[in-house]
Backbone bond lengths (Angstrom), bond angles and torsions (degrees), N, CA, C in turn:
res aa  C-N    CA-C-N  psi(-1)  N-CA   C-N-CA  omega(-1)  CA-C   N-CA-C  phi
1 X - - - 1.461 - - 1.523 108.71 -
2 X 1.313 116.43 149.12 1.463 120.69 -173.77 1.518 110.05 -152.34
3 X 1.324 115.19 167.14 1.463 122.46 173.34 1.517 108.40 -135.95
4 X 1.342 116.67 132.09 1.462 121.90 176.43 1.516 109.12 -123.74
5 X 1.329 116.15 143.75 1.464 120.71 -179.17 1.530 110.35 -141.08
6 X 1.326 114.30 160.10 1.460 121.86 168.26 1.524 107.52 -116.67
7 X 1.324 116.43 160.50 1.467 120.86 -175.36 1.525 107.82 -158.99
8 X 1.320 116.91 140.33 1.453 119.66 -175.09 1.527 110.57 -137.12
9 X 1.335 116.10 123.05 1.460 122.08 169.32 1.529 105.55 -119.10
10 X 1.330 118.65 -118.83 1.456 118.50 170.02 1.524 110.17 -71.14
11 X 1.342 117.04 -35.97 1.448 123.36 176.01 1.522 109.53 -109.13
12 X 1.323 115.35 172.01 1.464 121.30 179.74 1.522 109.10 -107.17
13 X 1.337 116.01 140.12 1.461 121.90 -176.41 1.533 110.14 -129.39
14 X 1.320 114.88 147.64 1.458 121.55 -178.54 1.527 107.44 -145.09
15 X 1.326 116.66 136.59 1.462 117.67 179.12 1.508 112.13 -173.47
16 X 1.326 114.41 -173.15 1.459 118.61 -173.95 1.522 112.10 -161.91
17 X 1.343 114.82 162.97 1.453 122.91 162.25 1.520 107.68 -96.51
18 X 1.320 117.35 133.14 1.463 120.75 171.04 1.520 107.77 -101.72
19 X 1.332 115.84 111.42 1.461 122.30 -178.35 1.522 108.32 -107.86
20 X 1.319 116.56 108.68 1.463 121.91 -178.81 1.525 109.98 -144.14
21 X 1.329 115.33 159.83 1.464 120.01 178.07 1.509 112.48 -88.52
22 X 1.340 118.08 -12.15 1.461 119.95 -179.49 1.527 109.65 -146.42
23 X 1.323 114.98 160.56 1.461 120.85 177.67 1.520 110.08 -92.33
24 X 1.325 115.06 149.77 1.458 121.86 174.79 1.531 110.51 -116.05
25 X 1.317 116.37 26.67 1.457 120.40 178.81 1.515 112.96 67.68
26 X 1.317 116.71 33.46 1.465 121.24 -175.26 1.529 111.28 -66.81
27 X 1.332 115.20 143.38 1.454 122.84 179.07 1.524 109.26 -140.05
28 X 1.329 115.96 149.80 1.463 118.79 169.99 1.528 107.00 -64.69
29 X 1.323 116.21 125.80 1.466 120.73 -170.47 1.524 110.94 -131.74
30 X 1.332 115.68 132.66 1.463 122.14 172.77 1.529 107.62 -108.54
31 X 1.326 115.34 125.53 1.460 121.72 173.40 1.523 107.91 -105.10
32 X 1.332 118.78 104.01 1.471 120.63 -178.58 1.532 111.97 -68.67
33 X 1.324 114.94 171.37 1.467 121.61 -172.29 1.521 113.81 -61.25
34 X 1.311 117.56 -30.89 1.462 119.90 -172.67 1.522 113.77 -107.59
35 X 1.335 116.86 13.98 1.456 118.81 171.75 1.531 108.12 -75.15
36 X 1.334 118.61 122.56 1.473 119.84 -176.06 1.525 111.77 -68.53
37 X 1.329 115.69 123.43 1.459 121.58 177.59 1.526 108.62 -99.38
38 X 1.319 115.55 110.66 1.463 120.95 178.91 1.522 110.27 -86.84
39 X 1.320 115.39 143.95 1.459 122.29 177.24 1.526 108.96 -127.51
40 X 1.325 116.18 150.17 1.455 119.86 -174.14 1.538 113.03 -71.75
41 X 1.337 116.88 -32.53 1.467 118.91 -171.36 1.529 114.11 -124.19
42 X 1.318 118.50 -5.84 1.456 120.86 178.59 1.521 109.08 -128.03
43 X 1.326 115.78 173.10 1.452 120.41 -176.41 1.534 111.99 -66.01
44 X 1.325 114.52 149.67 1.459 121.62 177.47 1.523 110.39 -62.35
45 X 1.331 115.63 145.13 1.458 121.78 177.04 1.531 107.51 -102.36
46 X 1.329 116.56 101.64 1.466 120.77 -176.70 1.525 112.56 -81.54
47 X 1.320 116.74 -25.78 1.465 121.63 179.99 1.520 108.70 -135.27
48 X 1.320 116.34 135.31 1.468 120.59 -172.44 1.523 108.95 -164.06
49 X 1.309 116.65 -179.80 1.461 121.19 177.56 1.533 109.64 -75.76
50 X 1.316 116.16 145.27 1.458 121.02 177.81 1.524 110.00 -71.98
51 X 1.343 115.30 148.26 1.470 122.21 -174.33 1.517 109.29 -132.68
52 X 1.342 116.03 140.93 1.458 121.32 170.78 1.518 108.68 -129.81
53 X 1.338 116.13 141.48 1.457 120.23 178.51 1.512 110.51 174.00
54 X 1.329 116.25 -165.86 1.455 121.63 178.48 1.523 108.96 -100.98
55 X 1.337 115.98 130.00 1.458 120.13 -176.54 1.519 110.52 -147.77
56 X 1.327 114.99 155.10 1.462 121.58 164.39 1.522 106.47 -97.63
57 X 1.320 116.72 128.38 1.458 120.18 -179.93 1.521 108.34 -98.53
58 X 1.329 116.17 115.15 1.460 122.17 -178.07 1.527 107.83 -125.78
59 X 1.306 116.30 123.52 1.465 121.30 -177.98 1.527 111.20 53.17
60 X 1.321 115.13 42.27 1.463 122.85 178.67 1.525 113.33 63.99
61 X 1.338 117.17 22.13 1.471 120.48 177.23 1.525 108.91 -116.15
62 X 1.345 118.12 130.55 1.472 120.65 -179.20 1.527 111.72 -82.98
63 X 1.313 116.18 108.39 1.462 121.55 176.73 1.529 107.39 -91.41
64 X 1.340 115.79 92.80 1.463 121.19 -171.75 1.527 112.10 -77.47
65 X 1.335 115.36 132.44 1.457 121.55 167.17 1.527 109.39 -77.62
66 X 1.327 115.49 -42.52 1.468 122.01 173.27 1.518 108.26 -158.19
67 X 1.334 116.14 159.85 1.451 119.19 -179.65 1.516 111.73 -163.15
68 X 1.334 114.53 166.08 1.460 123.45 176.04 1.520 107.66 -132.94
69 X 1.326 117.11 136.78 1.461 117.93 178.10 1.527 111.13 -97.15
70 X 1.320 116.10 174.95 1.457 120.30 -173.95 1.524 113.22 -67.98
71 X 1.345 117.40 -14.87 1.461 120.83 176.32 1.524 112.09 -86.75
72 X 1.348 117.51 -8.12 1.463 121.39 179.24 1.510 114.37 97.42
73 X 1.331 118.28 4.25 1.468 121.37 175.37 1.525 108.94 -81.01
74 X 1.340 116.60 136.57 1.464 121.74 -176.16 1.516 110.46 -128.07
75 X 1.334 114.96 155.33 1.470 120.04 -176.47 1.519 109.58 -155.34
76 X 1.335 116.41 138.48 1.463 121.96 178.58 1.516 109.64 -137.57
77 X 1.339 116.35 139.67 1.455 121.82 174.05 1.515 110.27 -100.79
78 X 1.340 116.33 132.57 1.463 122.23 -179.06 1.522 109.67 -126.03
79 X 1.313 115.45 149.04 1.456 121.65 -176.08 1.530 111.67 -58.69
80 X 1.344 115.57 136.25 1.465 121.95 -174.44 1.533 109.32 -145.03
81 X 1.353 117.41 55.68 1.465 120.75 -172.84 1.523 112.48 -67.31
82 X 1.352 114.35 147.60 1.462 124.00 177.16 1.531 113.85 69.70
83 X 1.314 117.11 -9.05 1.468 120.67 176.59 1.526 111.87 -110.37
84 X 1.337 116.79 -37.24 1.462 120.12 179.85 1.526 109.62 -64.08
85 X 1.324 115.12 133.50 1.448 121.11 179.04 1.524 108.15 -139.50
86 X 1.329 116.05 116.49 1.458 121.49 179.66 1.525 109.07 -101.44
87 X 1.322 116.72 152.35 1.459 120.91 -162.33 1.522 112.82 -117.23
88 X 1.350 116.84 164.18 1.466 120.67 173.67 1.533 110.69 -68.24
89 X 1.305 114.47 170.64 1.469 122.08 178.37 1.527 109.83 -59.11
90 X 1.330 116.87 134.78 1.463 122.45 176.70 1.518 108.57 -121.20
91 X 1.304 117.14 119.56 1.454 122.52 179.40 1.528 110.06 -61.56
92 X 1.341 115.32 136.26 1.459 120.40 177.99 1.517 114.21 88.62
93 X 1.329 117.95 -3.60 1.460 122.46 178.42 1.529 109.76 -105.08
94 X 1.331 116.03 160.83 1.459 121.09 166.72 1.530 106.45 -82.30
95 X 1.314 116.16 99.11 1.456 121.06 -177.37 1.531 108.85 -83.47
96 X 1.328 115.02 104.13 1.466 123.32 -175.20 1.519 108.50 -112.26
97 X 1.324 117.78 132.74 1.455 119.19 173.41 1.530 108.85 -75.69
98 X 1.330 117.94 151.35 1.468 119.56 179.83 1.526 114.23 -56.83
99 X 1.349 118.63 -33.09 1.460 118.84 179.56 1.527 112.27 -74.72
100 X 1.331 117.79 -13.48 1.461 122.48 175.42 1.526 112.60 -94.42
101 X 1.327 116.98 -8.25 1.464 121.98 -168.76 1.527 112.14 -62.46
102 X 1.336 117.36 -47.37 1.466 120.07 -178.99 1.530 111.48 -65.42
103 X 1.350 119.93 -50.05 1.473 118.13 177.00 1.526 113.15 -59.42
104 X 1.332 117.69 -36.41 1.467 120.26 -179.18 1.531 110.92 -64.79
105 X 1.334 117.10 -51.81 1.473 120.27 -177.62 1.519 111.09 -66.78
106 X 1.331 117.74 -48.30 1.466 119.70 -177.39 1.521 111.56 -71.48
107 X 1.324 117.20 -24.99 1.452 119.75 176.98 1.512 113.40 -73.09
108 X 1.360 116.81 -27.56 1.457 120.64 -172.91 1.527 114.57 -105.17
109 X 1.327 117.91 -34.00 1.469 121.07 -163.73 1.525 112.89 -103.91
110 X 1.333 115.02 146.73 1.461 122.34 176.46 1.517 112.85 -93.64
111 X 1.331 117.12 -30.12 1.463 120.10 -171.61 1.522 109.84 -157.01
112 X 1.333 115.70 -177.40 1.455 121.29 -178.44 1.526 111.35 -65.98
113 X 1.310 118.18 -37.20 1.469 121.04 179.33 1.529 110.65 -57.80
114 X 1.321 116.93 -48.95 1.459 120.36 178.99 1.522 111.29 -66.76
115 X 1.340 117.04 -35.34 1.463 120.83 178.24 1.518 110.82 -61.96
116 X 1.319 117.11 -45.95 1.470 120.22 179.11 1.523 111.36 -59.43
117 X 1.319 116.92 -38.68 1.462 120.46 178.30 1.525 110.90 -63.93
118 X 1.329 117.23 -41.36 1.464 120.66 177.74 1.524 111.56 -66.37
119 X 1.327 116.61 -38.22 1.463 120.65 -176.62 1.523 112.25 -63.43
120 X 1.307 117.51 -25.54 1.463 120.79 -179.35 1.521 112.02 -62.24
121 X 1.333 117.74 -25.49 1.463 120.55 -177.04 1.526 113.22 -111.68
122 X 1.342 118.11 9.86 1.472 120.56 -175.69 1.522 111.43 -96.80
123 X 1.316 114.88 136.75 1.455 123.34 167.83 1.522 107.29 -121.09
124 X 1.335 117.31 122.21 1.465 120.52 177.13 1.523 108.33 -82.16
125 X 1.320 114.70 109.40 1.460 121.73 -169.34 1.526 111.23 -92.49
126 X 1.320 115.29 147.02 1.462 122.20 -174.80 1.530 110.68 -85.90
127 X 1.346 115.55 76.69 1.467 121.72 176.23 1.523 107.89 -128.14
128 X 1.335 117.23 121.33 1.461 121.58 179.30 1.523 110.70 -70.90
129 X 1.321 115.92 154.56 1.460 119.30 173.84 1.524 109.87 -64.09
130 X 1.323 115.82 -44.52 1.466 122.07 177.27 1.525 107.69 -162.71
131 X 1.331 116.45 176.21 1.466 120.01 177.48 1.522 111.10 -62.57
132 X 1.325 116.01 -36.31 1.463 120.28 -179.09 1.523 112.80 -81.59
133 X 1.337 116.63 -18.28 1.467 120.52 -179.21 1.527 109.72 -125.68
134 X 1.336 116.76 81.06 1.466 119.65 176.13 1.525 110.85 -70.92
135 X 1.314 116.32 166.22 1.457 120.77 -179.12 1.524 111.34 -64.89
136 X 1.317 115.68 143.70 1.460 121.67 172.60 1.528 108.81 -91.71
137 X 1.335 117.82 141.20 1.468 119.95 175.30 1.537 109.30 -77.01
138 X 1.319 116.98 113.83 1.461 121.30 -171.89 1.527 111.73 -132.78
139 X 1.329 114.73 156.70 1.457 121.34 157.28 1.521 106.97 -130.08
140 X 1.343 117.94 167.57 1.457 120.75 -165.13 1.523 112.16 -131.57
141 X 1.342 114.49 139.16 1.466 122.25 168.83 1.525 107.29 -100.83
142 X 1.336 116.49 126.36 1.462 122.05 178.86 1.532 107.51 -124.76
143 X 1.336 116.51 132.10 1.463 120.17 -174.04 1.515 111.54 -142.85
144 X 1.337 115.56 144.42 1.453 121.11 162.19 1.524 107.62 -116.53
145 X 1.304 117.43 -167.29 1.463 120.31 -175.61 1.529 112.65 -64.07
146 X 1.327 117.26 -27.65 1.462 120.66 -171.08 1.522 114.61 -105.96
147 X 1.331 119.77 -23.36 1.459 119.62 -173.26 1.515 111.24 -156.88
148 X 1.343 114.58 167.78 1.463 122.00 -179.94 1.524 109.73 -137.67
149 X 1.328 114.81 151.48 1.456 121.44 172.33 1.525 108.74 -134.71
150 X 1.333 115.39 161.58 1.457 122.82 172.92 1.518 107.51 -119.50
151 X 1.329 116.69 134.54 1.463 122.24 179.27 1.519 108.44 -116.35
152 X 1.337 115.84 127.33 1.459 121.96 178.66 1.528 109.48 -130.45
153 X 1.321 116.28 127.43 1.456 121.79 174.44 1.518 107.34 -97.53
154 X 1.327 116.34 107.74 1.458 122.36 -176.06 1.531 108.65 -121.01
155 X 1.315 117.36 -175.55 1.463 120.89 -175.37 1.519 112.41 -57.43
156 X 1.322 117.31 -36.21 1.464 121.00 -177.23 1.526 112.59 -78.25
157 X 1.338 117.24 -10.64 1.454 120.85 -178.78 1.516 111.74 126.91
158 X 1.316 116.31 -158.82 1.469 121.81 -177.92 1.528 109.33 -86.39
159 X 1.329 115.96 123.50 1.468 121.85 -179.18 1.522 108.55 -114.54
160 X 1.338 116.51 133.65 1.461 122.17 -179.90 1.524 108.41 -119.24
161 X 1.339 115.67 123.85 1.462 121.78 178.14 1.518 109.82 -110.41
162 X 1.326 116.95 138.33 1.458 119.86 165.07 1.523 107.85 -68.49
163 X 1.336 116.39 138.54 1.464 120.45 -178.58 1.525 108.63 -120.22
164 X 1.333 117.90 91.86 1.467 120.50 -176.21 1.520 114.46 -73.25
165 X 1.352 117.79 -14.00 1.467 120.43 -175.72 1.522 112.37 -101.01
166 X 1.340 118.38 -15.55 1.457 120.63 178.52 1.512 114.09 65.44
167 X 1.345 116.96 36.16 1.467 122.63 178.35 1.523 107.83 -135.50
168 X 1.337 116.81 143.47 1.457 121.22 173.76 1.523 109.44 -146.13
169 X 1.333 115.56 139.27 1.464 120.45 171.82 1.536 107.80 -121.57
170 X 1.317 118.60 -125.87 1.463 120.81 -175.05 1.524 110.17 -120.76
171 X 1.339 117.71 -138.07 1.464 120.43 179.81 1.529 111.53 -61.30
172 X 1.340 118.14 154.46 1.464 129.01 -2.50 1.530 111.76 -77.57
173 X 1.356 115.90 -156.87 1.456 120.25 178.56 1.522 109.99 -66.78
174 X 1.340 115.74 159.59 1.462 120.43 -170.57 1.525 112.49 -63.24
175 X 1.328 117.99 -33.69 1.473 119.24 -179.31 1.528 111.33 -62.02
176 X 1.344 117.07 -32.06 1.466 119.39 175.33 1.529 110.73 -64.32
177 X 1.317 116.96 -45.98 1.466 120.31 -177.70 1.526 111.27 -58.96
178 X 1.327 116.96 -43.01 1.473 119.44 178.81 1.525 111.07 -63.77
179 X 1.333 116.78 -42.32 1.465 119.66 178.11 1.518 111.32 -63.21
180 X 1.342 116.27 -40.39 1.460 121.03 -176.54 1.525 112.52 -65.26
181 X 1.336 117.44 -25.09 1.468 120.07 176.62 1.525 111.77 -56.81
182 X 1.330 116.87 -30.18 1.462 120.29 -179.08 1.519 112.85 -62.16
183 X 1.326 116.84 -25.16 1.468 120.34 -178.88 1.523 112.59 -74.56
184 X 1.339 117.21 -6.38 1.463 120.39 -175.46 1.524 111.45 -126.89
185 X 1.318 117.02 22.61 1.469 120.28 -175.65 1.527 113.37 -68.10
186 X 1.327 117.93 -16.43 1.467 120.08 -178.31 1.528 113.12 -86.07
187 X 1.326 117.88 -8.21 1.467 119.96 -179.63 1.525 110.74 -67.13
188 X 1.319 115.79 139.58 1.469 119.24 177.27 1.524 109.38 -153.53
189 X 1.331 115.15 172.83 1.455 120.57 -172.68 1.533 113.69 -90.16
190 X 1.323 118.04 -5.84 1.463 121.00 -175.46 1.523 112.91 -96.04
191 X 1.340 115.22 -157.77 1.455 120.63 178.02 1.525 110.17 -77.08
192 X 1.331 117.48 149.10 1.469 119.80 178.24 1.525 110.95 -69.38
193 X 1.335 115.53 152.57 1.465 120.99 176.69 1.522 109.27 -98.09
194 X 1.334 116.44 133.60 1.455 121.79 -179.11 1.530 109.90 -83.53
195 X 1.328 116.72 110.73 1.462 121.79 178.40 1.533 111.78 -107.00
196 X 1.337 117.20 2.33 1.461 120.84 -178.18 1.528 110.28 -99.77
197 X 1.318 116.33 117.46 1.462 120.42 179.94 1.525 111.94 -63.00
198 X 1.327 115.79 -29.38 1.459 118.95 -178.44 1.518 111.69 -70.23
199 X 1.336 116.76 -20.95 1.464 120.58 -177.54 1.529 107.64 -96.44
200 X 1.353 115.04 82.91 1.466 119.83 -173.36 1.518 112.77 -76.21
201 X 1.340 117.28 -26.91 1.465 121.16 179.94 1.527 109.51 -130.04
202 X 1.327 116.67 74.89 1.472 119.17 -177.02 1.530 111.39 -62.75
203 X 1.317 115.18 141.15 1.459 121.65 179.49 1.529 108.29 -104.51
204 X 1.322 115.75 96.07 1.465 119.90 177.44 1.521 106.47 -83.12
205 X 1.314 115.24 91.49 1.460 121.80 -167.14 1.526 113.21 -90.61
206 X 1.326 117.57 -1.11 1.451 118.30 -177.17 1.522 110.85 -156.24
207 X 1.323 116.54 149.65 1.456 120.18 167.29 1.529 109.27 -67.76
208 X 1.314 116.42 154.89 1.457 120.73 176.34 1.506 115.31 88.54
209 X 1.340 118.18 1.81 1.457 120.10 -176.21 1.525 113.27 -73.78
210 X 1.317 117.49 -11.37 1.462 119.34 174.02 1.508 112.63 -67.70
211 X 1.321 116.51 -17.53 1.467 121.30 179.81 1.520 111.94 -102.02
212 X 1.353 117.84 16.35 1.461 119.37 175.73 1.527 109.21 -57.93
213 X 1.315 115.66 131.68 1.459 120.86 -176.23 1.514 113.38 103.34
214 X 1.342 116.79 -9.49 1.460 119.55 175.95 1.526 108.88 -65.71
215 X 1.333 119.37 124.59 1.467 120.66 -176.36 1.529 111.75 -61.40
216 X 1.307 115.45 140.92 1.459 120.30 -179.64 1.506 114.14 -118.07
217 X 1.340 118.02 0.77 1.461 120.34 -179.28 1.529 109.84 -84.20
218 X 1.336 116.05 -179.19 1.459 120.85 -173.68 1.522 113.45 -104.28
219 X 1.320 118.32 10.73 1.459 120.19 177.07 1.522 109.66 -64.80
220 X 1.331 116.01 156.66 1.458 119.66 -177.27 1.523 111.83 -64.15
221 X 1.334 117.42 -38.13 1.463 119.87 178.96 1.522 111.10 -64.33
222 X 1.327 117.11 -40.26 1.465 120.74 -179.95 1.525 111.52 -70.79
223 X 1.330 116.84 -40.35 1.463 118.88 177.71 1.525 111.70 -64.49
224 X 1.329 116.86 -34.11 1.467 120.02 176.92 1.534 110.59 -61.46
225 X 1.327 115.94 -45.29 1.474 119.87 179.59 1.521 110.18 -65.99
226 X 1.329 116.89 -46.77 1.459 120.22 -175.79 1.525 111.36 -65.25
227 X 1.331 117.43 -42.48 1.461 120.14 179.30 1.526 111.08 -63.47
228 X 1.326 116.78 -39.43 1.463 119.79 178.20 1.525 111.83 -65.93
229 X 1.334 116.85 -41.24 1.462 120.08 179.38 1.526 110.70 -63.43
230 X 1.325 116.71 -50.41 1.466 120.44 -176.95 1.531 110.59 -64.82
231 X 1.325 116.99 -41.87 1.458 120.53 179.52 1.530 111.24 -64.75
232 X 1.333 117.04 -44.15 1.467 120.49 -177.03 1.526 112.60 -67.96
233 X 1.345 116.81 -26.31 1.468 120.81 -179.97 1.525 112.23 -94.85
234 X 1.324 116.88 -1.24 1.459 120.73 -175.45 1.525 111.95 -64.03
235 X 1.327 116.34 133.03 1.460 122.14 173.11 1.522 107.89 -78.57
236 X 1.314 117.22 119.12 1.457 121.56 -172.38 1.522 111.54 -93.88
237 X 1.332 114.97 98.98 1.452 120.49 170.45 1.529 108.68 -75.86
238 X 1.322 117.23 157.00 1.466 119.36 -172.83 1.523 114.02 -96.76
239 X 1.323 118.93 -19.08 1.459 120.67 -177.18 1.520 112.56 -73.91
240 X 1.336 116.53 159.12 1.458 120.90 -179.64 1.526 111.33 -64.52
241 X 1.330 117.53 -47.30 1.457 120.63 -179.89 1.525 111.03 -59.87
242 X 1.332 115.94 -45.29 1.463 120.61 -177.94 1.528 111.29 -66.73
243 X 1.336 116.50 -40.67 1.470 120.58 -178.93 1.520 111.39 -66.15
244 X 1.322 116.43 -45.27 1.460 120.29 -179.69 1.529 110.18 -65.78
245 X 1.326 116.66 -42.30 1.458 120.64 177.94 1.524 110.97 -59.08
246 X 1.331 116.88 -46.13 1.462 120.44 -179.39 1.528 111.04 -65.01
247 X 1.321 117.17 -37.71 1.462 121.38 178.06 1.526 110.15 -58.45
248 X 1.329 116.66 -47.67 1.462 119.58 -179.40 1.529 111.70 -67.97
249 X 1.323 117.47 -30.78 1.464 119.18 175.83 1.528 110.85 -66.66
250 X 1.334 117.70 -37.21 1.466 120.46 176.53 1.526 109.71 -62.91
251 X 1.342 116.41 -46.35 1.460 119.50 178.34 1.524 111.58 -63.35
252 X 1.320 117.35 -35.00 1.477 120.29 -180.00 1.519 111.79 -62.94
253 X 1.333 116.88 -27.60 1.468 119.93 -178.69 1.521 112.48 -68.77
254 X 1.354 117.12 -15.45 1.459 120.26 178.57 1.529 111.50 -124.13
255 X 1.333 116.71 16.99 1.471 120.85 -179.35 1.527 110.44 -77.27
256 X 1.326 116.03 155.86 1.464 122.80 -177.98 1.522 110.99 -109.42
257 X 1.330 118.92 115.37 1.464 120.53 171.46 1.529 110.55 -73.55
258 X 1.314 116.17 153.50 1.469 120.07 175.82 1.530 110.07 -60.51
259 X 1.317 115.29 134.70 1.460 120.52 174.86 1.501 115.02 102.97
260 X 1.343 118.71 -8.77 1.466 121.15 -175.17 1.522 113.71 -96.63
261 X 1.344 117.39 -21.52 1.467 120.97 -177.43 1.519 108.64 -132.31
262 X 1.347 116.01 112.28 1.468 121.33 -179.08 1.530 110.27 -104.44
263 X 1.329 116.47 136.62 1.453 121.47 176.33 1.526 109.83 -83.78
264 X 1.336 116.13 172.62 1.459 120.28 179.91 1.534 111.86 -63.37
265 X 1.333 115.96 -25.91 1.463 119.95 -179.96 1.524 113.03 -82.19
266 X 1.336 117.24 -0.68 1.452 121.04 179.39 1.516 114.49 88.85
267 X 1.352 117.46 3.96 1.460 121.17 176.13 1.521 109.73 -89.93
268 X 1.342 115.78 162.89 1.459 120.74 -178.69 1.521 111.07 -107.90
269 X 1.328 115.22 128.87 1.456 120.02 169.93 1.516 109.08 -81.63
270 X 1.331 115.78 142.04 1.455 119.88 173.50 1.523 108.01 -152.72
271 X 1.314 116.22 168.06 1.460 121.34 -177.27 1.523 109.14 -78.63
272 X 1.323 115.83 98.76 1.465 121.31 -176.53 1.525 111.36 -68.91
273 X 1.305 116.73 -39.46 1.462 119.75 174.73 1.521 109.61 -152.92
274 X 1.302 115.60 158.36 1.464 123.72 170.62 1.515 107.71 -122.34
275 X 1.330 116.71 142.13 1.464 119.90 -177.63 1.516 110.69 -130.31
276 X 1.317 114.58 158.23 1.465 122.33 177.70 1.521 107.74 -151.71
277 X 1.331 116.79 115.31 1.463 120.88 176.88 1.518 109.91 -101.99
278 X 1.335 116.01 126.87 1.464 119.02 164.29 1.521 105.14 -79.20
279 X 1.327 116.40 103.42 1.462 120.14 -171.62 1.525 112.29 -74.67
280 X 1.323 116.96 -19.24 1.471 120.37 178.64 1.523 111.79 -79.61
281 X 1.330 116.78 -31.81 1.465 120.70 -175.41 1.527 113.24 -108.11
282 X 1.337 117.03 -6.31 1.453 119.61 179.91 1.509 113.49 68.67
283 X 1.341 117.23 41.29 1.467 121.82 177.81 1.525 108.28 -112.79
284 X 1.317 116.29 125.41 1.460 121.97 179.79 1.527 108.87 -105.95
285 X 1.334 116.05 112.49 1.460 122.44 177.63 1.526 108.82 -100.12
286 X 1.337 116.41 148.14 1.455 119.41 177.01 1.523 109.95 -156.74
287 X 1.315 114.71 157.33 1.471 120.46 169.77 1.519 108.39 -141.68
288 X 1.327 115.39 148.25 1.459 122.60 -176.21 1.525 110.40 -100.44
289 X 1.330 115.64 164.22 1.460 120.24 -175.96 1.520 112.32 -57.60
290 X 1.321 117.31 -42.66 1.463 121.21 -175.83 1.524 112.84 -96.37
291 X 1.321 116.81 5.09 1.465 120.60 179.91 1.529 108.97 -131.95
292 X 1.318 116.48 112.65 1.462 120.94 -177.06 1.526 112.34 -78.32
293 X 1.336 116.41 -18.06 1.458 119.62 -178.77 1.522 110.89 -65.98
294 X 1.336 116.42 131.87 1.460 121.64 175.87 1.523 108.30 -84.10
295 X 1.328 115.84 124.43 1.462 121.76 179.20 1.527 108.86 -110.22
296 X 1.330 116.31 164.84 1.459 118.46 -179.24 1.517 110.92 -145.05
297 X 1.337 114.78 151.52 1.460 123.63 172.71 1.520 106.67 -131.83
298 X 1.330 116.56 133.95 1.465 120.92 -178.64 1.521 109.76 -99.59
299 X 1.321 115.51 131.28 1.456 120.55 177.94 1.523 111.28 -56.76
300 X 1.318 116.71 -40.62 1.462 120.85 -175.04 1.532 112.72 -86.54
301 X 1.343 116.33 13.82 1.466 119.03 176.01 1.523 111.77 -80.26
302 X 1.330 117.20 -10.32 1.464 121.43 177.73 1.527 108.42 -121.08
303 X 1.315 115.99 165.36 1.467 120.87 175.01 1.523 108.27 -73.28
304 X 1.316 116.71 115.74 1.457 120.68 -174.94 1.521 113.46 -78.44
305 X 1.312 117.32 -1.88 1.465 120.55 175.31 1.526 112.74 -95.96
306 X 1.341 116.54 6.91 1.460 120.64 178.86 1.532 110.46 -68.47
307 X 1.338 115.97 168.15 1.456 121.69 178.75 1.524 112.17 -120.44
308 X 1.336 116.35 25.69 1.466 121.19 177.67 1.513 110.05 -134.93
309 X 1.319 115.89 156.33 1.456 120.99 178.88 1.525 111.10 -76.90
310 X 1.333 115.84 148.80 1.460 123.10 170.12 1.525 107.16 -116.80
311 X 1.339 117.00 129.68 1.452 119.98 179.62 1.521 109.72 -134.16
312 X 1.334 115.45 152.45 1.461 122.37 -174.29 1.521 109.40 -133.98
């Protein structure tokens, strides 16, 4: 389970919590413009936009959890079990495997407008990376500086939602999450309002009581509400340090400590890392579960015309 958000002050930011029970050897990875991107069903992309993000590199292929390209377009895949449905080969479509989806979109597109045009011809095809690495059930948050969309491959095909809040978690489908926000429209950051005639002398005994009813559990529906509340109430400082700090504080409000969420196999999911990309400057910030220090890697710290991967 995971949470992804967008955030805008003077610059635009995109990032996520990765909540998993195990590591996949993920590394901060830069894919330069001339690294050949192979695809299972379409032609290889020998030249493309440079990408930075978190990925597992398997057989010299970057399996991105999330990334940002040099044009500022960002994309993250989040767990979507029992809803994600990948399809057989369709003639006349760009048949892309889900593990190729992020490199394909970020390699080709500058913004959401171009992404939507590409999505019209995409079929997410049911081909595993390998026997040991089957496909993950995912849906995706894609954002540029001005707007966000959610892409879900379900039984009926590829569905694209406008995302006016710039937040995504996991199940159910995104249209449910937007509808569910209506159930929490009365939450606010101030003192609660007394609407009960029987309560003639209300005792407002604590700050923060205007947000009574804000979900505190770790379910995807609750994290969606909580992330939206914290993000919408966030005081937006304009400096880079202040913006990045506030971004990580928003993610911390929906982070999972070890021991709070157990899987069916008896393992514990927790927030392995949190990330924040300054999409305007190409800076990827991250912090790990056991390391509170925020670290960064700059996209432009390497020659972007190289033909090999850089990982950290």
